[in-house]
C-alpha positions in Angstrom: 0.0 0.0 0.0 1.4 3.4 -0.9 0.9 6.7 1.0 -1.1 8.0 -1.9 -3.7 5.3 -1.3 -4.3 6.6 2.2 -3.9 10.3 1.9 -5.4 11.0 -1.6 -8.7 12.9 -1.0 -11.9 11.4 -2.2 -13.8 13.0 -5.1 -17.2 14.4 -4.3 -19.1 11.7 -6.2 -17.3 8.8 -4.5 -19.4 8.6 -1.3 -22.6 8.4 -3.3 -21.2 5.8 -5.7 -19.9 3.7 -2.9 -23.3 3.8 -1.2 -24.9 2.7 -4.5 -22.6 -0.3 -4.7 -23.4 -1.3 -1.2 -27.1 -1.2 -1.8 -26.6 -3.1 -5.1 -24.6 -5.8 -3.3 -27.5 -6.4 -0.8 -30.1 -6.2 -3.5 -28.5 -8.9 -5.7 -28.2 -11.3 -2.8 -31.9 -10.8 -1.9 -32.9 -11.3 -5.6 -31.0 -14.5 -5.7 -33.0 -15.9 -2.7 -36.5 -14.9 -3.7 -38.9 -16.0 -6.5 -38.6 -16.2 -9.4 -34.9 -16.6 -9.3 -35.0 -19.1 -6.5 -37.4 -21.4 -8.4 -35.5 -21.0 -11.7 -32.2 -21.9 -9.9 -33.7 -25.3 -9.2 -34.8 -25.9 -12.8 -32.0 -24.4 -14.9 -28.3 -24.8 -14.5 -27.4 -21.4 -15.9 -29.6 -19.7 -13.3 -27.9 -21.8 -10.6 -24.5 -20.7 -11.9 -25.6 -17.1 -11.8 -26.8 -17.5 -8.3 -23.4 -19.0 -7.3 -21.5 -16.2 -8.9 -23.6 -13.7 -7.0 -22.8 -15.3 -3.7 -19.1 -16.0 -4.4 -18.0 -13.0 -6.5 -20.4 -10.3 -7.3 -21.9 -9.5 -3.9 -18.6 -9.6 -2.0 -17.0 -7.3 -4.6 -19.9 -4.8 -4.5 -19.9 -4.7 -0.7 -16.1 -4.5 -0.3 -16.0 -1.6 -2.9 -19.1 0.0 -1.4 -17.6 -0.2 2.1 -20.9 0.1 4.0 -18.9 0.0 7.3 -17.7 3.5 6.5 -21.1 4.8 7.7 -23.1 7.5 6.0 -21.5 10.9 6.1 -21.8 13.7 3.5 -18.0 14.2 3.3 -17.2 10.5 3.8 -14.9 11.4 6.6 -14.8 7.8 7.9 -12.8 6.9 4.8 -9.8 8.9 6.1 -7.5 7.3 8.5 -6.9 10.7 10.3 -10.5 10.7 11.4 -10.3 7.3 13.1 -9.6 6.6 16.8 -6.0 6.1 17.7 -6.5 2.4 18.5 -8.1 1.8 15.1 -5.2 3.5 13.3 -2.7 1.4 15.2 -4.7 -1.8 14.4 -5.1 -0.9 10.8 -1.4 -0.1 10.5 -0.4 -3.5 11.9 -3.0 -5.1 9.7 -1.4 -3.6 6.6 2.2 -4.4 7.6 1.8 -7.8 9.2 0.9 -11.1 7.3 -0.9 -9.3 4.5 0.3 -11.8 1.9 -0.7 -14.7 4.1 -4.2 -13.2 4.7 -4.8 -12.6 1.0 -3.5 -15.9 -0.1 -5.4 -17.7 2.6 -8.7 -16.0 1.6 -7.9 -16.7 -2.1 -7.2 -20.4 -1.3 -10.4 -20.8 0.6 -12.4 -19.1 -2.2 -10.8 -21.4 -4.8 -11.4 -24.6 -2.7 -15.0 -23.7 -2.0 -15.6 -22.8 -5.6 -14.3 -26.2 -6.7 -16.4 -27.9 -4.0 -19.7 -26.2 -4.7 -19.4 -26.5 -8.5 -18.6 -30.2 -8.8 -21.5 -32.3 -10.2 -22.5 -34.2 -7.1 -22.8 -31.1 -5.0 -24.7 -29.1 -7.6 -27.1 -32.0 -8.0 -27.5 -32.1 -4.2 -28.4 -28.4 -4.2 -31.2 -29.0 -6.6 -32.6 -31.9 -4.6 -32.0 -30.3 -1.2 -32.5 -26.5 -1.5 -31.8 -26.0 2.2 -28.2 -26.4 1.3 -28.2 -23.2 -0.8 -28.0 -20.8 2.2 -25.1 -22.8 3.5 -23.4 -22.5 0.1 -24.0 -18.8 0.1 -22.5 -18.1 3.5 -19.6 -20.4 3.0 -18.5 -18.8 -0.2 -19.4 -15.2 0.7 -17.3 -14.9 3.8 -13.9 -15.9 2.4 -14.6 -14.0 -0.8 -15.4 -10.8 1.1 -12.2 -11.2 3.1 -10.3 -11.6 -0.2 -11.9 -8.5 -1.8 -10.9 -6.4 1.2 -7.3 -7.3 0.4 -7.8 -6.5 -3.4 -9.7 -3.2 -3.4 -9.8 -0.1 -1.2 -12.6 -0.5 1.2 -12.3 2.5 3.5 -11.1 2.7 6.1 -9.6 -0.7 5.4 -6.8 -0.6 2.9 -5.1 -3.5 1.0 -1.9 -4.6 2.6 -0.4 -6.4 -0.4 1.3 -4.7 -3.4 -0.5 -4.1 -6.6 1.3 -6.9 -8.5 0.1 -9.3 -5.8 -3.4 -8.1 -6.1 -3.3 -8.6 -9.9 -1.8 -12.1 -9.6 -4.3 -13.3 -6.9 -7.3 -11.9 -8.8 -6.2 -13.6 -12.0 -5.7 -17.0 -10.3 -9.1 -16.9 -8.6 -10.8 -15.8 -11.9 -8.9 -18.5 -14.0 -10.0 -21.2 -11.6 -13.7 -20.4 -12.1 -13.0 -20.1 -15.9 -11.3 -23.5 -16.2 -14.1 -25.2 -14.2 -16.7 -23.5 -16.4 -14.8 -24.5 -19.5 -14.6 -28.2 -18.5 -18.4 -28.2 -17.7 -19.3 -26.5 -20.9 -17.1 -28.5 -23.2 -18.2 -31.9 -21.9 -20.2 -34.2 -24.2 -22.6 -35.0 -21.4 -24.1 -32.6 -18.9 -22.3 -32.6 -15.5 -25.4 -31.6 -13.7 -28.0 -34.3 -14.2 -30.4 -33.0 -11.6 -31.7 -30.4 -14.1 -34.3 -32.1 -16.3 -35.0 -30.8 -19.8 -37.9 -31.9 -22.0 -37.5 -31.6 -25.8 -39.7 -28.8 -27.1 -40.2 -27.2 -23.7 -37.9 -24.5 -22.6 -34.1 -24.6 -23.3 -32.3 -27.8 -24.2 -29.8 -29.5 -21.9 -27.0 -28.5 -24.3 -28.0 -24.8 -24.3 -28.4 -24.8 -20.5 -24.9 -26.2 -20.3 -23.4 -23.5 -22.6 -25.3 -20.7 -20.9 -24.1 -21.9 -17.6 -20.4 -21.8 -18.6 -20.9 -18.5 -20.4 -22.4 -16.7 -17.5 -19.7 -17.9 -15.1 -17.1 -16.5 -17.5 -19.1 -13.2 -17.9 -19.7 -12.6 -14.2 -16.2 -13.5 -13.0 -14.7 -11.4 -15.7 -17.0 -8.5 -14.7 -15.8 -8.8 -11.1 -12.0 -9.4 -11.5 -11.1 -7.7 -14.8 -11.8 -4.2 -13.4 -9.7 -5.1 -10.3 -6.9 -6.3 -12.5 -6.8 -3.4 -14.9 -7.4 -0.8 -12.2 -4.4 -2.0 -10.2 -2.3 -2.4 -13.3 -3.1 1.1 -14.5 -2.3 2.7 -11.1 0.8 0.5 -10.7 2.1 1.7 -14.1 1.2 5.3 -13.3 2.7 5.3 -9.8 5.8 7.3 -8.9 7.8 4.1 -8.3 9.4 2.4 -11.2 7.3 -0.8 -12.0 10.6 -2.6 -12.8 12.1 -1.6 -9.5 8.9 -2.8 -7.7 9.1 -6.2 -9.5 12.8 -6.5 -8.4 11.7 -5.6 -4.8 9.0 -8.2 -5.0 11.4 -11.0 -6.0 13.7 -9.9 -3.2 10.9 -10.3 -0.7 10.1 -13.7 -2.2 13.7 -14.9 -1.5 13.6 -13.6 2.0 10.1 -14.5 3.2 8.7 -16.8 0.5 5.5 -16.4 -1.5 3.3 -16.6 1.6 5.1 -13.8 3.4 6.9 -13.7 6.7 5.7 -15.9 9.4 6.4 -13.3 12.1 
């Protein structure tokens, strides 16, 4: 994290925009749980995939970016560290400095593992037959993903503790995991998710449902992670520090502490 990320003043429209993102994050979760989306998710694979992407990626990203924990203030003063109590500034400073890489990679690993778990065929079929599992799915993927997003984007007053190259790399890995899984499901000759029953001449075919499912996973994950990747890339390249020097510094840290950071 650079000093510019902490001290740079917010533009006038930022508080309202963050508030809008927070509300949108809550709204999409509610929509995913109520009719008609709830009923469609038990009938169509692509709606179930959309529902999963909302829980695992879209809603956490919207809430982290919206930062509803800032509170409602016309000048968004809670977004500045100077306005925080001394104990919070000390805690936030330690949070940024200590084990930031381990936290980010731990949250990313949990998100990847849970994505693989909840998207494999037996589990998706179980979700269709036992809808009470869906809230468990939602909570289990939402929490680690939210913890990850807080490390990838500025969520005032919390700031990412890992460097921009790390944010880019972690974002890409999580996105690619979802992409590969969706590609494998979409390119299979037979549908992975046999719990969704399709009748010829009524509604969409099983093949179309399979393709839509993969396509929507690609679309939603890209919509979440590509802005994070390009935003961090743009600001990294425009920063005062030489990107080449920062890469060299990153490799030095790797040699000293390893990819997962210092254990201190």
